[in-house]
C-alpha positions as CSV (number, residue, x, y, z in Angstrom):
1,M,-11.8,22.9,34.1
2,I,-15.1,21.4,33.1
3,I,-13.8,20.7,29.6
4,L,-11.5,18.1,31.1
5,Y,-14.5,16.0,32.0
6,L,-15.1,15.7,28.3
7,L,-11.6,15.6,26.9
8,V,-10.1,13.0,29.2
9,P,-12.7,10.3,28.5
10,L,-12.8,11.2,24.8
11,G,-9.0,10.8,24.7
12,L,-9.1,7.5,26.4
13,V,-11.8,6.3,24.0
14,L,-9.8,7.4,21.0
15,C,-6.7,5.7,22.4
16,G,-8.6,2.5,23.0
17,L,-9.9,2.6,19.4
18,A,-6.4,3.1,18.0
19,I,-5.1,0.2,20.1
20,W,-8.0,-2.0,19.0
21,A,-7.5,-1.1,15.3
22,F,-3.8,-1.9,15.6
23,F,-4.5,-5.4,17.0
24,W,-7.2,-6.0,14.5
25,A,-4.8,-5.2,11.7
26,V,-2.1,-7.5,13.1
27,N,-4.6,-10.3,13.5
28,T,-6.0,-10.0,10.0
29,G,-2.5,-10.1,8.4
30,Q,-2.2,-6.5,7.3
31,F,1.5,-6.4,8.3
32,E,2.5,-9.8,6.9
33,S,4.0,-8.6,3.6
34,L,5.1,-5.0,3.8
35,D,7.0,-5.1,0.5
36,A,4.3,-6.6,-1.6
37,A,2.5,-3.3,-2.2
38,A,5.7,-1.7,-3.4
39,V,6.6,-4.5,-5.7
40,S,3.2,-5.3,-7.2
41,P,3.0,-2.4,-9.7
42,L,6.4,-3.6,-11.1
43,E,5.2,-7.2,-11.4
44,E,2.0,-6.1,-13.1
45,E,3.9,-3.9,-15.6
46,A,6.2,-6.8,-16.4
47,A,3.3,-9.2,-16.9
48,I,1.5,-6.8,-19.2
49,R,4.7,-6.3,-21.3
50,S,5.2,-10.0,-21.6
51,Q,1.6,-10.5,-22.9
52,V,1.6,-7.8,-25.5
53,P,3.1,-9.1,-28.8
54,S,5.5,-6.7,-30.4
55,S,5.5,-6.1,-34.1
56,P,8.8,-6.5,-36.0
57,G,9.1,-2.8,-36.8
58,A,7.9,-1.4,-33.5
59,Q,10.4,0.1,-31.1
60,S,10.3,-0.8,-27.5
61,T,9.6,2.1,-25.1
62,A,11.2,0.2,-22.1
63,S,14.8,1.0,-23.1
64,P,16.0,4.3,-24.4
65,S,17.2,4.4,-28.0
66,S,20.7,5.1,-28.8
67,P,21.5,8.4,-30.7
């Protein structure tokens, strides 16, 4: 029973920290663009491919070669 005197305030403090962290994330714009993180690797790969000059005899690895 004595452990409840420790666990209840500790639980309330942790819950308060979680709520504070959520509101901090919302106010700093962490949830503004949820799809940006998923699309950014694809955009970076496309940008890298467009910057690399291909030689005339080199085969592109982006598309599979036909048999």
